[in-house]
GUPA-266476 format. One record per residue (C-alpha): residue number from 1; x, y, z; residue in one letter. Coordinates in steps of 0.02 Angstrom, whole numbers, plus 50000, padded with zeros to 5 digits. Each point is the difference from the previous one (the first is absolute). Last residue first. Example, Ala and Ser with C-alpha at 12.3 -4.5 7.8 and 13.67 -1.06 7.14 Angstrom:
{pos->2	east->50684	north->49947	up->50357	code->S} $
{pos->1	east->49931	north->49828	up->50033	code->A} $
This chain:
{pos->325	east->46453	north->56302	up->48175	code->E} $
{pos->324	east->50159	north->50032	up->50095	code->H} $
{pos->323	east->49905	north->50034	up->50159	code->T} $
{pos->322	east->49905	north->49836	up->49986	code->K} $
{pos->321	east->50162	north->49903	up->49976	code->D} $
{pos->320	east->50079	north->50083	up->50153	code->E} $
{pos->319	east->49850	north->49954	up->50105	code->N} $
{pos->318	east->50013	north->49817	up->49948	code->T} $
{pos->317	east->50187	north->49993	up->50039	code->V} $
{pos->316	east->49971	north->50072	up->50174	code->R} $
{pos->315	east->49860	north->49878	up->50035	code->D} $
{pos->314	east->50111	north->49851	up->49953	code->T} $
{pos->313	east->50145	north->50064	up->50107	code->V} $
{pos->312	east->49884	north->50020	up->50149	code->D} $
{pos->311	east->49936	north->49822	up->49977	code->A} $
{pos->310	east->50179	north->49931	up->49998	code->S} $
{pos->309	east->50041	north->50092	up->50162	code->S} $
{pos->308	east->49848	north->49928	up->50083	code->V} $
{pos->307	east->50048	north->49822	up->49950	code->S} $
{pos->306	east->50180	north->50022	up->50063	code->H} $
{pos->305	east->49936	north->50061	up->50168	code->E} $
{pos->304	east->49883	north->49852	up->50009	code->N} $
{pos->303	east->50144	north->49880	up->49962	code->V} $
{pos->302	east->50112	north->50082	up->50130	code->Q} $
{pos->301	east->49863	north->49991	up->50129	code->A} $
{pos->300	east->49974	north->49816	up->49961	code->E} $
{pos->299	east->50186	north->49965	up->50022	code->D} $
{pos->298	east->50002	north->50090	up->50168	code->M} $
{pos->297	east->49851	north->49899	up->50059	code->S} $
{pos->296	east->50086	north->49837	up->49949	code->V} $
{pos->295	east->50159	north->50051	up->50093	code->R} $
{pos->294	east->49899	north->50037	up->50157	code->E} $
{pos->293	east->49912	north->49833	up->49987	code->Q} $
{pos->292	east->50169	north->49910	up->49991	code->T} $
{pos->291	east->50065	north->50093	up->50151	code->S} $
{pos->290	east->49844	north->49959	up->50097	code->D} $
{pos->289	east->50017	north->49815	up->49953	code->S} $
{pos->288	east->50183	north->49995	up->50052	code->T} $
{pos->287	east->49959	north->50081	up->50166	code->S} $
{pos->286	east->49859	north->49876	up->50026	code->R} $
{pos->285	east->50118	north->49854	up->49961	code->E} $
{pos->284	east->50131	north->50068	up->50120	code->E} $
{pos->283	east->49871	north->50019	up->50136	code->S} $
{pos->282	east->49940	north->49822	up->49970	code->D} $
{pos->281	east->50180	north->49933	up->50010	code->D} $
{pos->280	east->50029	north->50096	up->50162	code->A} $
{pos->279	east->49840	north->49929	up->50070	code->A} $
{pos->278	east->50056	north->49824	up->49951	code->N} $
{pos->277	east->50167	north->50026	up->50088	code->G} $
{pos->276	east->49915	north->50069	up->50154	code->D} $
{pos->275	east->49887	north->49848	up->50002	code->T} $
{pos->274	east->50149	north->49880	up->49986	code->R} $
{pos->273	east->50092	north->50091	up->50139	code->D} $
{pos->272	east->49844	north->49991	up->50107	code->T} $
{pos->271	east->49980	north->49814	up->49962	code->N} $
{pos->270	east->50181	north->49969	up->50050	code->Q} $
{pos->269	east->49977	north->50097	up->50161	code->S} $
{pos->268	east->49840	north->49904	up->50036	code->E} $
{pos->267	east->50093	north->49836	up->49972	code->Q} $
{pos->266	east->50139	north->50052	up->50120	code->K} $
{pos->265	east->49875	north->50055	up->50131	code->A} $
{pos->264	east->49912	north->49832	up->49986	code->K} $
{pos->263	east->50165	north->49906	up->50021	code->E} $
{pos->262	east->50043	north->50102	up->50154	code->T} $
{pos->261	east->49827	north->49974	up->50074	code->A} $
{pos->260	east->50010	north->49813	up->49968	code->E} $
{pos->259	east->50171	north->49992	up->50082	code->L} $
{pos->258	east->49936	north->50095	up->50150	code->R} $
{pos->257	east->49849	north->49887	up->50016	code->A} $
{pos->256	east->50109	north->49845	up->49989	code->L} $
{pos->255	east->50119	north->50065	up->50133	code->L} $
{pos->254	east->49857	north->50052	up->50113	code->Q} $
{pos->253	east->49922	north->49827	up->49986	code->G} $
{pos->252	east->50165	north->49914	up->50037	code->L} $
{pos->251	east->50030	north->50098	up->50160	code->D} $
{pos->250	east->50108	north->50153	up->50001	code->R} $
{pos->249	east->50162	north->49992	up->50099	code->V} $
{pos->248	east->50008	north->50126	up->50139	code->K} $
{pos->247	east->50112	north->50153	up->49998	code->R} $
{pos->246	east->50089	north->50069	up->50153	code->G} $
{pos->245	east->50007	north->50187	up->50043	code->G} $
{pos->244	east->49951	north->49974	up->50180	code->G} $
{pos->243	east->49840	north->49911	up->49953	code->D} $
{pos->242	east->49891	north->50139	up->50069	code->G} $
{pos->241	east->50079	north->50127	up->49884	code->E} $
{pos->240	east->49950	north->49903	up->49846	code->S} $
{pos->239	east->50106	north->49920	up->49864	code->A} $
{pos->238	east->49916	north->49960	up->49834	code->E} $
{pos->237	east->49964	north->49816	up->49977	code->E} $
{pos->236	east->50135	north->49887	up->49932	code->Y} $
{pos->235	east->50005	north->49887	up->49846	code->V} $
{pos->234	east->49952	north->50120	up->49859	code->N} $
{pos->233	east->50092	north->50150	up->50071	code->D} $
{pos->232	east->50151	north->49890	up->50037	code->E} $
{pos->231	east->50004	north->49937	up->49821	code->V} $
{pos->230	east->49993	north->50176	up->49930	code->Q} $
{pos->229	east->50136	north->50060	up->50118	code->A} $
{pos->228	east->50112	north->49853	up->49949	code->V} $
{pos->227	east->49973	north->50042	up->49816	code->L} $
{pos->226	east->50040	north->50183	up->50028	code->A} $
{pos->225	east->50158	north->49953	up->50095	code->A} $
{pos->224	east->50054	north->49882	up->49860	code->A} $
{pos->223	east->49973	north->50135	up->49868	code->K} $
{pos->222	east->50100	north->50125	up->50104	code->A} $
{pos->221	east->50138	north->49872	up->50026	code->L} $
{pos->220	east->50010	north->49967	up->49813	code->D} $
{pos->219	east->50012	north->50186	up->49963	code->E} $
{pos->218	east->50134	north->50023	up->50132	code->D} $
{pos->217	east->50098	north->49855	up->49926	code->T} $
{pos->216	east->49989	north->50072	up->49824	code->A} $
{pos->215	east->50064	north->50166	up->50063	code->A} $
{pos->214	east->50140	north->49917	up->50098	code->L} $
{pos->213	east->50054	north->49899	up->49848	code->V} $
{pos->212	east->50001	north->50154	up->49889	code->S} $
{pos->211	east->50098	north->50101	up->50129	code->A} $
{pos->210	east->50129	north->49862	up->50016	code->S} $
{pos->209	east->50020	north->49988	up->49810	code->R} $
{pos->208	east->50025	north->50188	up->49988	code->E} $
{pos->207	east->50129	north->49995	up->50141	code->A} $
{pos->206	east->50094	north->49858	up->49914	code->A} $
{pos->205	east->49999	north->50093	up->49834	code->E} $
{pos->204	east->50063	north->50158	up->50085	code->E} $
{pos->203	east->50139	north->49902	up->50087	code->D} $
{pos->202	east->50064	north->49942	up->49831	code->S} $
{pos->201	east->50017	north->49848	up->49888	code->T} $
{pos->200	east->49881	north->49890	up->50098	code->F} $
{pos->199	east->50000	north->49811	up->49990	code->R} $
{pos->198	east->49840	north->49920	up->50059	code->Y} $
{pos->197	east->49969	north->49823	up->50060	code->D} $
{pos->196	east->49822	north->49956	up->50050	code->T} $
{pos->195	east->49922	north->49999	up->49828	code->A} $
{pos->194	east->49812	north->49997	up->49992	code->P} $
{pos->193	east->49911	north->49832	up->49986	code->A} $
{pos->192	east->49927	north->49969	up->49827	code->Q} $
{pos->191	east->49843	north->50089	up->49943	code->R} $
{pos->190	east->50081	north->50123	up->49879	code->A} $
{pos->189	east->50103	north->49867	up->49912	code->E} $
{pos->188	east->49854	north->49879	up->50001	code->A} $
{pos->187	east->49893	north->50121	up->49901	code->D} $
{pos->186	east->49983	north->49882	up->49852	code->D} $
{pos->185	east->49923	north->49863	up->50105	code->G} $
{pos->184	east->50022	north->49954	up->50182	code->L} $
{pos->183	east->50014	north->49811	up->49988	code->E} $
{pos->182	east->50093	north->49992	up->49834	code->L} $
{pos->181	east->50114	north->50141	up->50057	code->K} $
{pos->180	east->50036	north->49907	up->50162	code->R} $
{pos->179	east->50042	north->49842	up->49905	code->N} $
{pos->178	east->50124	north->50097	up->49892	code->S} $
{pos->177	east->50080	north->50077	up->50155	code->D} $
{pos->176	east->50018	north->49827	up->50078	code->D} $
{pos->175	east->50080	north->49934	up->49841	code->L} $
{pos->174	east->50123	north->50146	up->50000	code->E} $
{pos->173	east->50042	north->49965	up->50183	code->R} $
{pos->172	east->50024	north->49815	up->49964	code->I} $
{pos->171	east->50116	north->50040	up->49855	code->E} $
{pos->170	east->50101	north->50118	up->50112	code->M} $
{pos->169	east->50011	north->49866	up->50135	code->L} $
{pos->168	east->50080	north->49885	up->49873	code->S} $
{pos->167	east->49907	north->49847	up->49940	code->P} $
{pos->166	east->50073	north->49836	up->50066	code->L} $
{pos->165	east->50110	north->49916	up->49870	code->D} $
{pos->164	east->50156	north->50037	up->50104	code->E} $
{pos->163	east->49928	north->49884	up->50133	code->L} $
{pos->162	east->50037	north->49855	up->49883	code->S} $
{pos->161	east->49918	north->49899	up->49861	code->K} $
{pos->160	east->49825	north->50060	up->50039	code->L} $
{pos->159	east->49837	north->49916	up->49951	code->G} $
{pos->158	east->49903	north->50052	up->50156	code->F} $
{pos->157	east->49985	north->49822	up->50067	code->Y} $
{pos->156	east->50179	north->49956	up->49950	code->D} $
{pos->155	east->50073	north->50153	up->50089	code->L} $
{pos->154	east->49905	north->49961	up->50160	code->F} $
{pos->153	east->50047	north->49816	up->49988	code->E} $
{pos->152	east->50182	north->50053	up->49987	code->R} $
{pos->151	east->49982	north->50081	up->50170	code->T} $
{pos->150	east->49972	north->50174	up->50074	code->T} $
{pos->149	east->50086	north->50066	up->50156	code->A} $
{pos->148	east->49958	north->50011	up->50186	code->Y} $
{pos->147	east->50102	north->50046	up->50153	code->M} $
{pos->146	east->49947	north->49928	up->50168	code->A} $
{pos->145	east->50008	north->50112	up->50153	code->P} $
{pos->144	east->50148	north->49977	up->50120	code->R} $
{pos->143	east->49906	north->50057	up->50157	code->G} $
{pos->142	east->50130	north->50134	up->50036	code->P} $
{pos->141	east->50095	north->50034	up->49839	code->V} $
{pos->140	east->50109	north->49891	up->49889	code->D} $
{pos->139	east->49872	north->49975	up->49864	code->R} $
{pos->138	east->49952	north->49819	up->49969	code->H} $
{pos->137	east->50028	north->49898	up->49843	code->G} $
{pos->136	east->49932	north->49950	up->49830	code->V} $
{pos->135	east->49821	north->49961	up->50050	code->V} $
{pos->134	east->49898	north->49957	up->49846	code->R} $
{pos->133	east->49881	north->50085	up->49879	code->I} $
{pos->132	east->49891	north->49942	up->49855	code->W} $
{pos->131	east->49990	north->49825	up->50070	code->E} $
{pos->130	east->49809	north->50008	up->49991	code->R} $
{pos->129	east->50001	north->49942	up->50181	code->E} $
{pos->128	east->50123	north->50139	up->50045	code->L} $
{pos->127	east->49895	north->50134	up->49915	code->L} $
{pos->126	east->49842	north->49936	up->50086	code->T} $
{pos->125	east->50084	north->49994	up->50170	code->K} $
{pos->124	east->50065	north->50179	up->49981	code->M} $
{pos->123	east->49826	north->50061	up->49958	code->I} $
{pos->122	east->49919	north->49903	up->50142	code->G} $
{pos->121	east->50124	north->50069	up->50126	code->S} $
{pos->120	east->49930	north->50173	up->49968	code->S} $
{pos->119	east->50115	north->50142	up->49951	code->V} $
{pos->118	east->49965	north->50146	up->50117	code->V} $
{pos->117	east->49965	north->50166	up->49914	code->V} $
{pos->116	east->50104	north->50148	up->49940	code->G} $
{pos->115	east->50041	north->49916	up->49835	code->R} $
{pos->114	east->50184	north->50051	up->50002	code->V} $
{pos->113	east->50034	north->49975	up->50186	code->D} $
{pos->112	east->49897	north->49840	up->49999	code->E} $
{pos->111	east->50107	north->49926	up->49862	code->I} $
{pos->110	east->50161	north->50040	up->50093	code->D} $
{pos->109	east->49928	north->49924	up->50160	code->G} $
{pos->108	east->49953	north->49842	up->49907	code->R} $
{pos->107	east->50183	north->49983	up->49954	code->T} $
{pos->106	east->50081	north->50035	up->49832	code->V} $
{pos->105	east->50124	north->49913	up->49884	code->P} $
{pos->104	east->49941	north->50056	up->49878	code->Q} $
{pos->103	east->49945	north->50176	up->49957	code->R} $
{pos->102	east->49914	north->49981	up->49829	code->Y} $
{pos->101	east->49931	north->49823	up->50018	code->A} $
{pos->100	east->49961	north->50015	up->50186	code->I} $
{pos->99	east->49909	north->50164	up->49973	code->L} $
{pos->98	east->49902	north->49926	up->49854	code->A} $
{pos->97	east->49948	north->49848	up->50103	code->L} $
{pos->96	east->49935	north->50112	up->50140	code->T} $
{pos->95	east->49904	north->50108	up->49877	code->E} $
{pos->94	east->49926	north->49843	up->49920	code->L} $
{pos->93	east->49945	north->49933	up->50169	code->L} $
{pos->92	east->49922	north->50165	up->50054	code->A} $
{pos->91	east->49908	north->50017	up->49833	code->R} $
{pos->90	east->49919	north->49832	up->50029	code->S} $
{pos->89	east->50031	north->49850	up->49890	code->Y} $
{pos->88	east->49877	north->49922	up->49881	code->R} $
{pos->87	east->50005	north->49814	up->49966	code->Q} $
{pos->86	east->49959	north->49951	up->49824	code->P} $
{pos->85	east->49817	north->49955	up->49971	code->K} $
{pos->84	east->49949	north->49819	up->50004	code->E} $
{pos->83	east->49919	north->49937	up->49842	code->E} $
{pos->82	east->50161	north->49960	up->49910	code->W} $
{pos->81	east->49998	north->49990	up->49811	code->L} $
{pos->80	east->49947	north->50183	up->49999	code->R} $
{pos->79	east->50182	north->50049	up->50028	code->A} $
{pos->78	east->50040	north->49949	up->49821	code->V} $
{pos->77	east->49888	north->50139	up->49934	code->W} $
{pos->76	east->50077	north->50139	up->50106	code->P} $
{pos->75	east->50177	north->49932	up->49968	code->A} $
{pos->74	east->49994	north->50020	up->49811	code->V} $
{pos->73	east->50104	north->50159	up->49983	code->S} $
{pos->72	east->50106	north->49956	up->50153	code->A} $
{pos->71	east->50074	north->49853	up->49907	code->C} $
{pos->70	east->49980	north->49832	up->50086	code->V} $
{pos->69	east->50160	north->49930	up->50074	code->Q} $
{pos->68	east->50147	north->49891	up->49953	code->I} $
{pos->67	east->50141	north->50009	up->50126	code->R} $
{pos->66	east->50184	north->50046	up->50014	code->F} $
{pos->65	east->50107	north->50016	up->50156	code->G} $
{pos->64	east->49975	north->50029	up->50186	code->S} $
{pos->63	east->50005	north->50191	up->49990	code->A} $
{pos->62	east->49888	north->50012	up->49848	code->V} $
{pos->61	east->50031	north->49973	up->49814	code->E} $
{pos->60	east->49852	north->49995	up->49883	code->T} $
{pos->59	east->49944	north->49879	up->49866	code->I} $
{pos->58	east->49835	north->50042	up->49918	code->E} $
{pos->57	east->49824	north->49934	up->49976	code->I} $
{pos->56	east->49853	north->50060	up->49896	code->G} $
{pos->55	east->50105	north->50015	up->49841	code->R} $
{pos->54	east->50063	north->50155	up->49910	code->G} $
{pos->53	east->50180	north->49957	up->50039	code->L} $
{pos->52	east->50013	north->49819	up->50056	code->L} $
{pos->51	east->50132	north->49947	up->49874	code->D} $
{pos->50	east->50108	north->50150	up->50046	code->N} $
{pos->49	east->49999	north->49953	up->50184	code->K} $
{pos->48	east->50040	north->49819	up->49955	code->L} $
{pos->47	east->50150	north->50056	up->49899	code->E} $
{pos->46	east->50064	north->50100	up->50149	code->A} $
{pos->45	east->49977	north->49848	up->50113	code->L} $
{pos->44	east->50099	north->49893	up->49879	code->A} $
{pos->43	east->50141	north->50129	up->49999	code->Q} $
{pos->42	east->50004	north->50005	up->50190	code->Q} $
{pos->41	east->50008	north->49810	up->50006	code->I} $
{pos->40	east->50143	north->49999	up->49875	code->E} $
{pos->39	east->50092	north->50131	up->50102	code->S} $
{pos->38	east->49979	north->49898	up->50159	code->P} $
{pos->37	east->50079	north->49850	up->49915	code->S} $
{pos->36	east->49897	north->49849	up->49950	code->P} $
{pos->35	east->50012	north->49835	up->50096	code->Q} $
{pos->34	east->50012	north->49849	up->49886	code->Q} $
{pos->33	east->50147	north->49912	up->50084	code->D} $
{pos->32	east->49939	north->50051	up->50173	code->E} $
{pos->31	east->49825	north->49940	up->49968	code->D} $
{pos->30	east->49871	north->50136	up->49978	code->F} $
{pos->29	east->49864	north->50073	up->50112	code->L} $
{pos->28	east->50134	north->50065	up->50120	code->T} $
{pos->27	east->50043	north->50139	up->49878	code->E} $
{pos->26	east->49824	north->50070	up->50015	code->I} $
{pos->25	east->50026	north->50025	up->50187	code->R} $
{pos->24	east->50161	north->50096	up->49969	code->E} $
{pos->23	east->49913	north->50113	up->49874	code->V} $
{pos->22	east->49866	north->50037	up->50128	code->S} $
{pos->21	east->49825	north->49929	up->49992	code->L} $
{pos->20	east->49848	north->50097	up->50059	code->P} $
{pos->19	east->49866	north->49904	up->50096	code->S} $
{pos->18	east->49870	north->49866	up->49967	code->G} $
{pos->17	east->50105	north->49921	up->49865	code->A} $
{pos->16	east->49907	north->49913	up->49859	code->A} $
{pos->15	east->49994	north->50145	up->49877	code->M} $
{pos->14	east->50178	north->50053	up->50038	code->L} $
{pos->13	east->50061	north->49823	up->49974	code->A} $
{pos->12	east->49906	north->49983	up->49836	code->A} $
{pos->11	east->50075	north->50162	up->49934	code->E} $
{pos->10	east->50174	north->49948	up->50056	code->I} $
{pos->9	east->49986	north->49834	up->49908	code->I} $
{pos->8	east->49938	north->50088	up->49843	code->I} $
{pos->7	east->50140	north->50129	up->50013	code->K} $
{pos->6	east->50131	north->49863	up->50006	code->L} $
{pos->5	east->49940	north->49910	up->49845	code->A} $
{pos->4	east->49934	north->49825	up->50027	code->P} $
{pos->3	east->50120	north->49856	up->50042	code->Q} $
{pos->2	east->49994	north->49852	up->49881	code->S} $
{pos->1	east->49924	north->49837	up->50056	code->M} $
């Protein structure tokens, strides 16, 4: 029985293997006298990649070696072969994993300092059970906390060859900005959080900025004070001398009655504004009508005047003819 071509054997091995195969592992598939060199294996893998271009599967290299996987373009349809939905991870777990990946080795205390909240034991247990992280040592400080780092399984799961394939922080920031624009719309630039770091070129610019901030703050405080006063007026009864200046909380019936009175006053105000607007429109229409009537009267007077003048001319011509005769 003749031996098939090297790339055919490698293709079959990758299809049958339940995990990525390294070049060294592929070498062990052959007898010592027929074992291909690492360069020959690499060349066969490159040929396989080219053969699978435009197909539904592809060969990719991850941290543990090479594997055949479904192309991302057809993954949504292939995923329907399994009824169970893929497991979803919480935002807290993903943030913890990202901090370990970008700042490894780190302790739980380091993660908590960045996130500002306590890292639950359940999150660390899940990451350890998934074999995405492992303990790589202990920090030489009181308590000797464990230090965590990512594993090869982490790289394999996310399709990475090494930690260098992780997206840069700049790329993540640009992606986050793009997502914010999609969420907020075209005015995302104006609605994003204001800058907190300012660089002033002169003392005058700094003073102008300070005055602007103080003015805006005073305006916000005034609005807040007005809102608080309005709420207090609705919730508390007016203070009386007998109560020593204290204010009692209105009962539920009083609150409802006060809210109904406020809403009624608002509707009446809107109706009054609407009536005033209609009256103004009627006045304008009457003014326009009077102006039009006045112009019509003037035109009729001009026509009558013209008619009288024409009659006078006719009489004058007739008299002149009689005199001539």
